[in-house]
N, C-alpha and C positions, 0 to 999 in steps of 0.2 A: 352784523346787519341790523338795521333799524327795526325791521319787522321780520317775522318768521317767513321763510321762503315757501309759502303755501298759496294755492290759487286764490284764496279769499283776500290776500294782501297785494295781488298784482297791481290793481288800480292805484294803490298807495305808492308802490315803487315807481310806476309810470308817472304819476303826478309829481313826485319828487324830482324825477329826471327832467320833466318839462320845466319846472321851476329853476333847477340848476342850469339847464341850457340857456334859459333867458338871462339869468344872473351872470353866469361865468362867460358864456360865449356870445351873448346878445343874439341868440337864435330863438325864434318862436316856433315851437313844435305844436302843431294844431291837430294831431291825430289823423292827418290825411296821408294817403299813400305817397304823395309827392314829398312829404316831409321826411321820408326815409333817406332821400338824397342829402338832406341837411345832417342827418345822423352820420351818414357816410363821411361827410365833410369834417364833422367834429372828430370822428375816429381817425381820419387821415391826419388831422392836426396833431392828435396825440402821438401818432407814429412819427410824424415829422419832428416833434419835440423829443423823440427818444424815449417816450413813456412806454412801459411794458404793461402787458395784461395784468400781471401780478400787482402792479402799483395802483391800478384802477379797477380791480375786479368787481367791487361793489357797484361802481358806476356802470361798468359793462353789463352787469346783471340788470340794473335799472333800465338801460337802453334795450335790453332784450325783452323786458316786460313791456316797454313802450311799443316795440314792434309787434308783440303779440296783441296788445290792445288795439293797434291799428287793424290787425287781421280780424279781431273780434268785432270791432265796430263796423267794419266795411264788408266783411265776408261771412258773418254769422259764425265765426269761430268761438270756441269757449275754452278757457283754461281748465285743465284737470290735472290731478296728481298723476305722475308718470307711473306706469306699471314697473315691476321689477326688471322686466326685459328692456323696457324703454330707458330706465335709469342706466342699465348696463351699456346700452347703445349710445345714449345721448349725454350721460354723466350729469344730468340736471333733474331736480325733483318734480318739475312741472313741464307740461307740453300744451300746445294748442291743438285742439281737434277741430278740423274744418268739416263742412258738410261732406257727405259721402265717406265719412270715416278717415279722411286724410289727416295725418298727424305730422306736425312739424315742431322744430325746436328753435324758436327765435333767440333764446338766450344763448345757446351754443353757437348759433350763427354769428352773433355779435362778437363772441370771443374769436371765432375763425376769421372774421373780418379784420379784427385788430391784429391777429397774427399774420395773416396772409396778404392783407392790403386789398386794393380795388378789385382783384379777381373774385372776391367774395362779396360783391356788391349787394347791399341790402334791398335796394329797389327791385333788382332782378329777382332776388329771393321771394319777395312779395308777389311779383308777377308769376313766377313758376307755381307758387302754391295757390294762386287764385284763378288761374286759367281753368276753364272747364275740362280741357284735356291738355295735359302737359305736352308741350311741343318738343319735338326732338331737338337736341342741341346741334347747332351749326358750329363750325370751327371758330367762328368769331364770338360765340357766346361765352359768358362766364360759367365756371363750373357750378353745379348745383349742390347744396348741402341738404341732404334729406335725412 
C-alpha cells in the first residue's frame, strides 16, 4: 500500500481513488451520497470484466476509504482505529463511528459488494447507516452489512 492503513491516511486513500476514477473510468466522484452509485457501477464493471477482489484489493480499500469519507463529510462520522473485537468482526484495521456510537465498516462493504454484486449496494449501505432509525428490511430490500 502507498500509505499505512491508519485513520490519519484515509483522506489520502480517498483522494487517490477519486483521481484514479477520473483518469481510468472517466467518472467524477464528488464525495456526495449520490456518487456511491457511481462506485457501484465501477465495481460492477470490474465484475463484468472477470476481475477478482484479490486482483484489485488496494483499489477496493481505496473505495472503502472514499465511502467512509462520504459518511464523515455528510453525517458527522469519524474514522478511528478498530478495537481488537472489531478487527475480529470486520477484518479491517479502521472503522467509521457515526453519531450515537453507530459503527460501520465501509472498507469491508466494498469487498462484499465486489464479491456478491448488486445485492450489496453501496448507496443502500449509506442510507441504512445514516437514517435516524434503521428501518426494518422488506423482502425487496438489499441485505445489510453491519
